[in-house]
PARO-519973 format. One record per residue (C-alpha): residue in one letter; x negated, y, z; residue number from 0. Coordinates in pm, whole numbers, plus 50000, padded with zeros to 5 digits. Each point is the difference from the previous one (the first is absolute). Layout:
N
NODE / res / c1 / c2 / c3 / n
NODE / A / X / Y / Z / NUM
...
END
This chain:
493
NODE / res / c1 / c2 / c3 / n
NODE / M / 53959 / 03437 / 91747 / 0
NODE / S / 50163 / 49702 / 49798 / 1
NODE / A / 49972 / 49652 / 50051 / 2
NODE / L / 49689 / 49989 / 49840 / 3
NODE / A / 49827 / 50313 / 49865 / 4
NODE / T / 49803 / 49979 / 49717 / 5
NODE / L / 49674 / 50118 / 50040 / 6
NODE / A / 49663 / 50016 / 49775 / 7
NODE / V / 49674 / 49929 / 50143 / 8
NODE / A / 49629 / 50008 / 49801 / 9
NODE / S / 49725 / 49773 / 50058 / 10
NODE / Q / 49721 / 50238 / 50074 / 11
NODE / A / 49665 / 49886 / 50211 / 12
NODE / A / 50010 / 50098 / 50344 / 13
NODE / L / 49778 / 50344 / 50067 / 14
NODE / V / 49643 / 49912 / 50198 / 15
NODE / A / 49870 / 50226 / 50218 / 16
NODE / S / 49665 / 50108 / 49918 / 17
NODE / P / 49852 / 50168 / 50294 / 18
NODE / A / 49767 / 50300 / 49915 / 19
NODE / P / 49629 / 49948 / 50207 / 20
NODE / L / 50009 / 50076 / 50329 / 21
NODE / V / 49763 / 50169 / 50206 / 22
NODE / A / 49991 / 49935 / 50384 / 23
NODE / S / 49977 / 50251 / 50263 / 24
NODE / A / 49871 / 49975 / 50294 / 25
NODE / S / 50255 / 50230 / 50252 / 26
NODE / P / 50350 / 50103 / 49987 / 27
NODE / M / 50128 / 50298 / 49848 / 28
NODE / A / 49991 / 50303 / 50209 / 29
NODE / A / 50365 / 50115 / 50130 / 30
NODE / S / 49965 / 50359 / 49978 / 31
NODE / P / 50056 / 50201 / 49712 / 32
NODE / A / 49940 / 50386 / 49985 / 33
NODE / A / 50240 / 50221 / 50017 / 34
NODE / A / 49923 / 50145 / 49698 / 35
NODE / T / 50058 / 49718 / 49799 / 36
NODE / Q / 50334 / 49946 / 50200 / 37
NODE / A / 50039 / 50303 / 49823 / 38
NODE / A / 49905 / 49915 / 49662 / 39
NODE / L / 50254 / 49724 / 50029 / 40
NODE / A / 50299 / 50145 / 50157 / 41
NODE / A / 49988 / 50241 / 49654 / 42
NODE / S / 49995 / 49742 / 49731 / 43
NODE / P / 49933 / 49656 / 50158 / 44
NODE / A / 50135 / 49753 / 49683 / 45
NODE / A / 49915 / 50209 / 49712 / 46
NODE / A / 49648 / 49952 / 50091 / 47
NODE / L / 50011 / 49630 / 50114 / 48
NODE / Q / 50229 / 49823 / 49824 / 49
NODE / A / 49881 / 50022 / 49610 / 50
NODE / P / 50128 / 49750 / 49830 / 51
NODE / A / 49785 / 49726 / 49948 / 52
NODE / A / 50190 / 49804 / 49689 / 53
NODE / D / 49857 / 49667 / 50095 / 54
NODE / T / 50223 / 49690 / 49973 / 55
NODE / L / 50098 / 49877 / 50338 / 56
NODE / R / 49780 / 49752 / 50150 / 57
NODE / A / 50088 / 49743 / 50219 / 58
NODE / P / 49793 / 49942 / 50330 / 59
NODE / P / 49725 / 49716 / 50025 / 60
NODE / V / 50185 / 49638 / 50155 / 61
NODE / L / 49804 / 49810 / 50274 / 62
NODE / Q / 49829 / 49730 / 49898 / 63
NODE / D / 50145 / 49671 / 50170 / 64
NODE / R / 49714 / 49789 / 50103 / 65
NODE / H / 50126 / 49715 / 50145 / 66
NODE / P / 50046 / 49671 / 49831 / 67
NODE / S / 50332 / 49907 / 50097 / 68
NODE / P / 50291 / 50084 / 49790 / 69
NODE / D / 50209 / 50119 / 50331 / 70
NODE / T / 49775 / 50189 / 50190 / 71
NODE / V / 49839 / 50340 / 49861 / 72
NODE / E / 49681 / 50139 / 50199 / 73
NODE / V / 49850 / 50292 / 49874 / 74
NODE / V / 49730 / 50269 / 50159 / 75
NODE / L / 50073 / 50369 / 50015 / 76
NODE / A / 49778 / 50283 / 50154 / 77
NODE / A / 50084 / 50336 / 50084 / 78
NODE / R / 49677 / 50226 / 49871 / 79
NODE / P / 49979 / 50358 / 49887 / 80
NODE / A / 49928 / 50046 / 49657 / 81
NODE / R / 49951 / 50336 / 49812 / 82
NODE / L / 50311 / 50026 / 49662 / 83
NODE / S / 50105 / 50223 / 49752 / 84
NODE / L / 50351 / 50049 / 50057 / 85
NODE / L / 50060 / 50361 / 49906 / 86
NODE / P / 49883 / 50055 / 49651 / 87
NODE / G / 49613 / 50080 / 49960 / 88
NODE / K / 49995 / 49988 / 50397 / 89
NODE / E / 49868 / 49724 / 50213 / 90
NODE / T / 50183 / 49972 / 50430 / 91
NODE / D / 49862 / 49777 / 50290 / 92
NODE / L / 50225 / 49750 / 50043 / 93
NODE / Y / 50041 / 49713 / 50257 / 94
NODE / T / 50087 / 49688 / 49800 / 95
NODE / Y / 50111 / 49670 / 49997 / 96
NODE / G / 49769 / 49831 / 49777 / 97
NODE / G / 49831 / 50262 / 49840 / 98
NODE / T / 50324 / 50097 / 49796 / 99
NODE / F / 50327 / 50258 / 50036 / 100
NODE / P / 50222 / 49831 / 50005 / 101
NODE / G / 49909 / 49714 / 50188 / 102
NODE / P / 49947 / 49680 / 49856 / 103
NODE / T / 50394 / 49827 / 49952 / 104
NODE / L / 50053 / 49696 / 50182 / 105
NODE / D / 50213 / 49787 / 49779 / 106
NODE / V / 50161 / 49623 / 50217 / 107
NODE / D / 50312 / 49782 / 49983 / 108
NODE / E / 50275 / 49899 / 50238 / 109
NODE / G / 49858 / 49789 / 50211 / 110
NODE / D / 49681 / 50045 / 49951 / 111
NODE / H / 49688 / 50001 / 50266 / 112
NODE / V / 49803 / 50279 / 50027 / 113
NODE / I / 49685 / 50101 / 50141 / 114
NODE / V / 49846 / 50299 / 49992 / 115
NODE / R / 49635 / 50095 / 50083 / 116
NODE / F / 49945 / 50310 / 50095 / 117
NODE / R / 49715 / 50238 / 50079 / 118
NODE / N / 49915 / 50358 / 50125 / 119
NODE / E / 49814 / 50176 / 49791 / 120
NODE / L / 50121 / 50352 / 50127 / 121
NODE / P / 49800 / 50204 / 50311 / 122
NODE / E / 50345 / 49933 / 50176 / 123
NODE / A / 50227 / 49784 / 50110 / 124
NODE / T / 50284 / 49893 / 49780 / 125
NODE / T / 50319 / 49723 / 49929 / 126
NODE / I / 50157 / 49901 / 49733 / 127
NODE / H / 50391 / 49956 / 50046 / 128
NODE / W / 50165 / 49788 / 49780 / 129
NODE / H / 50258 / 50154 / 49933 / 130
NODE / G / 50414 / 49889 / 49991 / 131
NODE / L / 49806 / 49615 / 50020 / 132
NODE / H / 50134 / 49741 / 50290 / 133
NODE / L / 49754 / 49894 / 50185 / 134
NODE / P / 49826 / 49969 / 50291 / 135
NODE / F / 49890 / 50263 / 50262 / 136
NODE / D / 49647 / 49960 / 50001 / 137
NODE / A / 50000 / 50004 / 49613 / 138
NODE / D / 50224 / 50342 / 49954 / 139
NODE / G / 49697 / 50232 / 50021 / 140
NODE / S / 50163 / 50229 / 50267 / 141
NODE / P / 49816 / 50232 / 50275 / 142
NODE / F / 49979 / 49696 / 50229 / 143
NODE / H / 49749 / 49829 / 49741 / 144
NODE / P / 49756 / 50271 / 49879 / 145
NODE / V / 49678 / 49873 / 49814 / 146
NODE / P / 49685 / 50216 / 50104 / 147
NODE / P / 49756 / 50157 / 49762 / 148
NODE / G / 49788 / 49707 / 49894 / 149
NODE / G / 50268 / 49750 / 50126 / 150
NODE / E / 50181 / 49687 / 49752 / 151
NODE / Y / 50300 / 49865 / 50097 / 152
NODE / T / 50269 / 49738 / 49883 / 153
NODE / Y / 50354 / 50020 / 49876 / 154
NODE / A / 50155 / 49684 / 49988 / 155
NODE / F / 50384 / 49967 / 49909 / 156
NODE / T / 50212 / 49801 / 49838 / 157
NODE / V / 50245 / 50157 / 49701 / 158
NODE / P / 50360 / 49920 / 50093 / 159
NODE / V / 50248 / 49840 / 49717 / 160
NODE / G / 50236 / 50267 / 49902 / 161
NODE / T / 49756 / 50280 / 50052 / 162
NODE / A / 49874 / 50087 / 49641 / 163
NODE / G / 50005 / 50381 / 49967 / 164
NODE / T / 49780 / 50328 / 49957 / 165
NODE / Y / 49769 / 50075 / 50318 / 166
NODE / W / 49682 / 50179 / 50069 / 167
NODE / Y / 49714 / 50055 / 50252 / 168
NODE / H / 49866 / 50210 / 50210 / 169
NODE / P / 49781 / 50128 / 50285 / 170
NODE / H / 50161 / 50009 / 50329 / 171
NODE / P / 49759 / 50127 / 50285 / 172
NODE / M / 50161 / 50219 / 50303 / 173
NODE / H / 50036 / 50372 / 49931 / 174
NODE / D / 49726 / 49979 / 49648 / 175
NODE / T / 50279 / 49845 / 49709 / 176
NODE / T / 50039 / 50353 / 49892 / 177
NODE / W / 49647 / 49998 / 49969 / 178
NODE / Q / 49960 / 49724 / 49856 / 179
NODE / I / 50240 / 49967 / 49737 / 180
NODE / G / 49990 / 50320 / 49882 / 181
NODE / K / 49611 / 49910 / 49949 / 182
NODE / G / 50113 / 49703 / 49760 / 183
NODE / L / 50095 / 49671 / 50178 / 184
NODE / L / 50277 / 49867 / 49854 / 185
NODE / G / 50071 / 49708 / 49745 / 186
NODE / A / 50318 / 49763 / 49889 / 187
NODE / V / 50114 / 49665 / 50081 / 188
NODE / I / 50226 / 49787 / 49768 / 189
NODE / V / 50162 / 49689 / 50079 / 190
NODE / R / 50109 / 49777 / 49809 / 191
NODE / A / 50282 / 49763 / 49926 / 192
NODE / E / 50038 / 49727 / 49803 / 193
NODE / D / 50383 / 49981 / 49949 / 194
NODE / D / 49962 / 50378 / 49908 / 195
NODE / P / 50290 / 50079 / 49835 / 196
NODE / L / 49892 / 50290 / 49761 / 197
NODE / P / 49955 / 49876 / 49631 / 198
NODE / D / 49572 / 50069 / 49926 / 199
NODE / M / 49942 / 50345 / 49924 / 200
NODE / T / 49703 / 50283 / 49984 / 201
NODE / E / 49940 / 50064 / 50384 / 202
NODE / R / 49855 / 50343 / 50104 / 203
NODE / L / 49839 / 50075 / 50376 / 204
NODE / L / 50093 / 50340 / 50105 / 205
NODE / I / 49792 / 50133 / 50255 / 206
NODE / L / 50144 / 50309 / 50122 / 207
NODE / S / 49757 / 50243 / 50231 / 208
NODE / D / 49882 / 50380 / 50018 / 209
NODE / N / 49729 / 50174 / 50121 / 210
NODE / R / 49860 / 50343 / 50088 / 211
NODE / F / 49674 / 50105 / 49864 / 212
NODE / H / 49713 / 50301 / 50002 / 213
NODE / E / 49916 / 50163 / 49728 / 214
NODE / D / 49698 / 49772 / 49949 / 215
NODE / G / 50195 / 49659 / 50041 / 216
NODE / S / 49957 / 49957 / 50339 / 217
NODE / L / 50271 / 49902 / 50229 / 218
NODE / S / 50158 / 50266 / 50172 / 219
NODE / F / 50160 / 49934 / 50385 / 220
NODE / P / 50094 / 50303 / 50191 / 221
NODE / E / 49769 / 50110 / 50302 / 222
NODE / P / 50252 / 49919 / 50363 / 223
NODE / G / 50110 / 50307 / 50098 / 224
NODE / T / 50066 / 50184 / 49683 / 225
NODE / R / 50398 / 50070 / 49836 / 226
NODE / Q / 49885 / 49757 / 49735 / 227
NODE / A / 49974 / 49750 / 50299 / 228
NODE / R / 50314 / 50110 / 50146 / 229
NODE / I / 50187 / 49927 / 49706 / 230
NODE / D / 49875 / 49653 / 49943 / 231
NODE / E / 50034 / 49934 / 50345 / 232
NODE / Q / 50388 / 50061 / 49898 / 233
NODE / N / 50064 / 49883 / 49620 / 234
NODE / G / 49699 / 49821 / 49987 / 235
NODE / R / 49693 / 49967 / 49787 / 236
NODE / E / 50098 / 50120 / 49605 / 237
NODE / G / 49799 / 50024 / 49667 / 238
NODE / D / 50018 / 50227 / 49710 / 239
NODE / A / 49822 / 49695 / 49811 / 240
NODE / L / 50268 / 49740 / 49904 / 241
NODE / F / 49845 / 49623 / 49914 / 242
NODE / V / 50108 / 49664 / 49814 / 243
NODE / N / 49789 / 49762 / 50104 / 244
NODE / G / 49678 / 50238 / 50070 / 245
NODE / Q / 50047 / 50195 / 49693 / 246
NODE / I / 50165 / 50325 / 49895 / 247
NODE / E / 50339 / 49994 / 49710 / 248
NODE / P / 49875 / 49642 / 49855 / 249
NODE / V / 50188 / 49894 / 49718 / 250
NODE / I / 50273 / 49684 / 49999 / 251
NODE / P / 50001 / 49844 / 49730 / 252
NODE / I / 50324 / 49842 / 49869 / 253
NODE / A / 50150 / 49869 / 49684 / 254
NODE / P / 50344 / 50107 / 49865 / 255
NODE / G / 50247 / 49714 / 50119 / 256
NODE / E / 49763 / 49925 / 50253 / 257
NODE / V / 50086 / 49942 / 50371 / 258
NODE / Q / 49712 / 50043 / 50232 / 259
NODE / R / 50000 / 49893 / 50468 / 260
NODE / W / 49854 / 50228 / 50149 / 261
NODE / R / 49904 / 49962 / 50349 / 262
NODE / V / 50011 / 50327 / 50198 / 263
NODE / I / 49828 / 50045 / 50297 / 264
NODE / N / 49991 / 50383 / 50253 / 265
NODE / A / 49672 / 49989 / 50152 / 266
NODE / S / 49950 / 50330 / 50059 / 267
NODE / G / 50011 / 50104 / 50317 / 268
NODE / A / 50276 / 50264 / 50046 / 269
NODE / R / 50142 / 50066 / 49628 / 270
NODE / V / 50342 / 49832 / 49870 / 271
NODE / Y / 50005 / 49970 / 49645 / 272
NODE / R / 50323 / 50018 / 49803 / 273
NODE / V / 49909 / 49803 / 49721 / 274
NODE / A / 50152 / 50030 / 49662 / 275
NODE / V / 49948 / 50012 / 49607 / 276
NODE / P / 50241 / 50213 / 49834 / 277
NODE / G / 50226 / 49806 / 49707 / 278
NODE / H / 49957 / 49710 / 50154 / 279
NODE / T / 50197 / 49778 / 50255 / 280
NODE / L / 49838 / 49861 / 50277 / 281
NODE / I / 50115 / 49592 / 50121 / 282
NODE / H / 49862 / 50039 / 50320 / 283
NODE / V / 49957 / 49610 / 50103 / 284
NODE / G / 49830 / 49931 / 50325 / 285
NODE / S / 49862 / 50234 / 50329 / 286
NODE / D / 49762 / 49978 / 50253 / 287
NODE / G / 50076 / 49634 / 50051 / 288
NODE / G / 50048 / 49857 / 49666 / 289
NODE / L / 50325 / 49972 / 49771 / 290
NODE / F / 50356 / 50098 / 50028 / 291
NODE / E / 50306 / 49764 / 49957 / 292
NODE / I / 50141 / 50225 / 49670 / 293
NODE / P / 49765 / 50235 / 49839 / 294
NODE / V / 50119 / 50377 / 50033 / 295
NODE / E / 49954 / 50253 / 49758 / 296
NODE / R / 49851 / 50349 / 50117 / 297
NODE / E / 49905 / 50307 / 49828 / 298
NODE / D / 49721 / 50051 / 50217 / 299
NODE / I / 49861 / 49804 / 50302 / 300
NODE / L / 49940 / 50155 / 50365 / 301
NODE / L / 49684 / 49830 / 50141 / 302
NODE / A / 49868 / 50147 / 50336 / 303
NODE / N / 49684 / 49970 / 50103 / 304
NODE / T / 49893 / 49630 / 49979 / 305
NODE / E / 50303 / 49869 / 49881 / 306
NODE / R / 50004 / 49789 / 49667 / 307
NODE / A / 50211 / 49929 / 49752 / 308
NODE / E / 50054 / 49800 / 49655 / 309
NODE / V / 50114 / 50163 / 49735 / 310
NODE / L / 50126 / 49854 / 49623 / 311
NODE / V / 49850 / 50287 / 49797 / 312
NODE / R / 50246 / 49959 / 49652 / 313
NODE / G / 49748 / 50134 / 49668 / 314
NODE / V / 50305 / 50237 / 49873 / 315
NODE / G / 49770 / 50243 / 49812 / 316
NODE / E / 49920 / 50023 / 49599 / 317
NODE / S / 49652 / 49879 / 49895 / 318
NODE / G / 49741 / 50225 / 50082 / 319
NODE / S / 50183 / 50224 / 50220 / 320
NODE / E / 49894 / 50058 / 50394 / 321
NODE / V / 50174 / 50113 / 50309 / 322
NODE / A / 49850 / 50132 / 50352 / 323
NODE / V / 50044 / 49730 / 50295 / 324
NODE / E / 50131 / 50270 / 50218 / 325
NODE / D / 50033 / 50104 / 50359 / 326
NODE / R / 50267 / 50195 / 50115 / 327
NODE / P / 50075 / 50244 / 50326 / 328
NODE / Y / 50153 / 49830 / 50271 / 329
NODE / D / 50023 / 50218 / 50313 / 330
NODE / R / 49811 / 49790 / 50274 / 331
NODE / Y / 49863 / 50307 / 50227 / 332
NODE / R / 50049 / 50245 / 50296 / 333
NODE / P / 50168 / 50300 / 49908 / 334
NODE / L / 49686 / 50162 / 50110 / 335
NODE / T / 49741 / 49816 / 49877 / 336
NODE / R / 50170 / 49950 / 49641 / 337
NODE / P / 49719 / 49980 / 49759 / 338
NODE / R / 50070 / 50283 / 49754 / 339
NODE / D / 49994 / 49813 / 49670 / 340
NODE / W / 50144 / 49659 / 50160 / 341
NODE / D / 50322 / 50109 / 49767 / 342
NODE / R / 49799 / 49927 / 49668 / 343
NODE / T / 49982 / 49711 / 49793 / 344
NODE / R / 49683 / 49835 / 49952 / 345
NODE / T / 49860 / 49758 / 49712 / 346
NODE / L / 49871 / 49680 / 50132 / 347
NODE / A / 49933 / 49822 / 49665 / 348
NODE / T / 50109 / 49997 / 49599 / 349
NODE / L / 50206 / 49715 / 49862 / 350
NODE / R / 49816 / 49956 / 49673 / 351
NODE / Y / 50210 / 49795 / 49664 / 352
NODE / G / 49788 / 49741 / 49830 / 353
NODE / T / 50109 / 49991 / 49582 / 354
NODE / E / 50057 / 49625 / 50051 / 355
NODE / P / 50339 / 49907 / 50159 / 356
NODE / G / 50018 / 49726 / 50312 / 357
NODE / Q / 50174 / 49669 / 49941 / 358
NODE / G / 50338 / 49930 / 50218 / 359
NODE / V / 50035 / 49815 / 50260 / 360
NODE / E / 50307 / 49937 / 50290 / 361
NODE / T / 49991 / 50103 / 50357 / 362
NODE / P / 50264 / 49862 / 50243 / 363
NODE / D / 50298 / 50231 / 50174 / 364
NODE / R / 49883 / 49800 / 50319 / 365
NODE / L / 49679 / 50017 / 50175 / 366
NODE / R / 49929 / 49824 / 50340 / 367
NODE / E / 50166 / 49935 / 50253 / 368
NODE / V / 49997 / 50220 / 50314 / 369
NODE / P / 50138 / 49784 / 50316 / 370
NODE / A / 50175 / 50210 / 50239 / 371
NODE / L / 49923 / 50079 / 50370 / 372
NODE / R / 50302 / 49973 / 50133 / 373
NODE / E / 50084 / 50289 / 50291 / 374
NODE / E / 50202 / 49775 / 50218 / 375
NODE / D / 49653 / 49770 / 50067 / 376
NODE / A / 49808 / 50309 / 50138 / 377
NODE / S / 49925 / 49998 / 50440 / 378
NODE / A / 49959 / 50356 / 49937 / 379
NODE / V / 50037 / 50349 / 49880 / 380
NODE / R / 49673 / 50253 / 50059 / 381
NODE / V / 50063 / 50408 / 49935 / 382
NODE / L / 49653 / 50145 / 49882 / 383
NODE / R / 50023 / 50368 / 49940 / 384
NODE / L / 49756 / 50191 / 49816 / 385
NODE / D / 49859 / 50322 / 50084 / 386
NODE / Q / 49693 / 50184 / 49903 / 387
NODE / G / 49714 / 49777 / 50114 / 388
NODE / R / 50182 / 49780 / 50219 / 389
NODE / I / 50212 / 49703 / 50011 / 390
NODE / N / 50308 / 50005 / 50348 / 391
NODE / G / 49792 / 50304 / 50118 / 392
NODE / Q / 49680 / 49787 / 50014 / 393
NODE / T / 49619 / 50034 / 49820 / 394
NODE / M / 49807 / 49684 / 49916 / 395
NODE / D / 49779 / 49783 / 50285 / 396
NODE / M / 49826 / 49727 / 49918 / 397
NODE / G / 50079 / 49837 / 50396 / 398
NODE / R / 50350 / 50067 / 49960 / 399
NODE / V / 50263 / 49776 / 49837 / 400
NODE / D / 50291 / 50203 / 49891 / 401
NODE / L / 50242 / 49729 / 49944 / 402
NODE / R / 50091 / 49591 / 50010 / 403
NODE / A / 50143 / 49753 / 49786 / 404
NODE / E / 50009 / 49621 / 50055 / 405
NODE / L / 49864 / 49765 / 49719 / 406
NODE / G / 50244 / 49920 / 49772 / 407
NODE / A / 50262 / 50253 / 50122 / 408
NODE / T / 50186 / 50191 / 49733 / 409
NODE / E / 50081 / 50402 / 50055 / 410
NODE / V / 50177 / 50315 / 49904 / 411
NODE / W / 49808 / 50337 / 49994 / 412
NODE / E / 50095 / 50348 / 49983 / 413
NODE / I / 49789 / 50241 / 49859 / 414
NODE / R / 50074 / 50391 / 50108 / 415
NODE / N / 49812 / 50225 / 49850 / 416
NODE / L / 50056 / 50301 / 50177 / 417
NODE / V / 49783 / 50283 / 49835 / 418
NODE / G / 50017 / 50202 / 49687 / 419
NODE / M / 49776 / 49793 / 49749 / 420
NODE / D / 49975 / 49625 / 49919 / 421
NODE / H / 49848 / 49722 / 50142 / 422
NODE / P / 49877 / 49684 / 49862 / 423
NODE / F / 50079 / 49725 / 50239 / 424
NODE / H / 49765 / 49676 / 49996 / 425
NODE / L / 49984 / 49684 / 50206 / 426
NODE / H / 49719 / 49776 / 50008 / 427
NODE / G / 49987 / 49637 / 49948 / 428
NODE / F / 50404 / 49994 / 49908 / 429
NODE / R / 50231 / 50026 / 49686 / 430
NODE / F / 50368 / 50176 / 50082 / 431
NODE / Q / 50326 / 50032 / 49815 / 432
NODE / V / 50135 / 50368 / 50026 / 433
NODE / L / 50356 / 50003 / 50135 / 434
NODE / S / 50093 / 50318 / 49992 / 435
NODE / R / 49953 / 50376 / 49903 / 436
NODE / N / 50196 / 50292 / 50209 / 437
NODE / G / 50246 / 49704 / 50066 / 438
NODE / E / 50028 / 49916 / 49654 / 439
NODE / P / 49910 / 49605 / 49894 / 440
NODE / A / 49689 / 49937 / 49798 / 441
NODE / P / 50124 / 50025 / 49618 / 442
NODE / Y / 49811 / 49631 / 49953 / 443
NODE / R / 49751 / 49774 / 50245 / 444
NODE / S / 49656 / 50029 / 49931 / 445
NODE / W / 49679 / 49913 / 50172 / 446
NODE / K / 49806 / 50274 / 50148 / 447
NODE / D / 49732 / 50135 / 50223 / 448
NODE / T / 50008 / 50356 / 50017 / 449
NODE / V / 50340 / 50199 / 49964 / 450
NODE / N / 49986 / 50381 / 49937 / 451
NODE / V / 50218 / 50143 / 50339 / 452
NODE / P / 50069 / 50395 / 49788 / 453
NODE / A / 50015 / 50294 / 50245 / 454
NODE / R / 50318 / 49965 / 50281 / 455
NODE / E / 50085 / 49641 / 49838 / 456
NODE / T / 50046 / 49704 / 50122 / 457
NODE / V / 49962 / 49631 / 49895 / 458
NODE / R / 50087 / 49648 / 50114 / 459
NODE / F / 49799 / 49656 / 49900 / 460
NODE / I / 50047 / 49693 / 50145 / 461
NODE / V / 49611 / 49793 / 50018 / 462
NODE / R / 49920 / 49618 / 50114 / 463
NODE / F / 49706 / 49952 / 50184 / 464
NODE / D / 49887 / 49675 / 49918 / 465
NODE / D / 49686 / 49753 / 49977 / 466
NODE / Y / 49706 / 50291 / 50130 / 467
NODE / P / 49999 / 50091 / 50375 / 468
NODE / G / 49777 / 50330 / 50104 / 469
NODE / K / 49956 / 50346 / 50035 / 470
NODE / W / 50158 / 50185 / 49683 / 471
NODE / M / 49985 / 50366 / 49907 / 472
NODE / F / 50280 / 50249 / 49876 / 473
NODE / H / 50009 / 50340 / 49933 / 474
NODE / C / 50040 / 50259 / 49680 / 475
NODE / H / 49771 / 49930 / 49724 / 476
NODE / I / 49935 / 50360 / 49940 / 477
NODE / V / 49635 / 49876 / 50118 / 478
NODE / D / 49939 / 50346 / 50156 / 479
NODE / H / 50282 / 49941 / 50226 / 480
NODE / E / 49901 / 49656 / 50072 / 481
NODE / D / 49656 / 50132 / 50115 / 482
NODE / M / 50125 / 50296 / 50215 / 483
NODE / G / 50173 / 49681 / 50239 / 484
NODE / M / 50370 / 49979 / 49788 / 485
NODE / M / 49975 / 49645 / 50056 / 486
NODE / G / 50055 / 49705 / 50259 / 487
NODE / V / 49947 / 49663 / 50082 / 488
NODE / L / 50252 / 49731 / 49951 / 489
NODE / E / 49938 / 49629 / 50213 / 490
NODE / V / 50119 / 49699 / 49830 / 491
NODE / G / 50042 / 49635 / 50183 / 492
END
């Protein structure tokens, strides 16, 4: 990129979600699909279910701040059943945050004190895990703090300065995360900085998810012991219907010459997305923990499940034209359980050009400093070996502490993937910086909370355990693997 890349932006009003009327459901969905329906879906899953809706992309609603102080954000959030239309002409029983899918966005500033008053109106225990945020142990929403049916819990934390970025929230109950995320429990968190170096431009939130359905629109989960259940245990549960903000193939408006800022979240339970817009160079400006120091130009953006990206999209198309936003193939699977259609390109959305040109702006070559964590300051080097369903040969035990670290310590973690499929590795509570992959130094610094470790590869990262003692989870974020026990406990302090 040049010292000052001239970009363009159109002034457009933000799109506000208008949720469809909700009908409460008193009981959870049955989790056992009929064999005949499974066979029908296997024959032609996407053709019947993923008919383009051609709706304009809608932003999820934003949680309303109820606190009078400008430095405190207080919101009320409930998990409850709802019946929504996700597929054309069909309705689906879901679990939701606030009655919408995805749930409402928590939009806060660096330095804000956040209070979330949560009610569990589901027929089962749940939590809210604030994925990627640096916060106290009792606000993390891990399996250590389940909220029973009918129960309430207050999550309170202060957003540290320097953590502006795109995050998300989801349930994290022991053994039931796949079920509850698959039922619809997920939402976005945006942390904003007063000194954001990027100029004002149209901003879009894109929450990517997938799901699997019966022909009547009900959710499809495999019955334990079936072949599909065994495949899901290996690969993680993937669905044939792909959603962006709960919509199938929505239209994203853009003006010729405009540049948009996309905040992209992979909220799928297992699927990896390789996002591309043919004919458009994507400017990758941030990942899990916020902006990079320098923008990086890419042809596509690879997002393992739970990773996020901030991307600038330049409107280089002609007036009135359209181009698909694609999910390109990526092979993350074990050879024996690789889906037969893994190598096809899928459409996520349509980028549609208007007739009026955008207004030019400038964006800097340098974005935000990422202070380096120094390897010479590390007091320990830990090696974690990932195999199928285990970490260092063990499965999760809530009564066992697997690793201990001193509060304030800096450590290097070496994650070795011993098997023939990818494992995205997530650490709760503390962000880190990737040092190397297979011995090759990382090309640039960034803050991460999840790192994908491809088959039989090794990733080294550095982390500092500051501020918050407690018991923190680390695990593979293919949620089926997490539920099966591919998880451990780190005690800090």
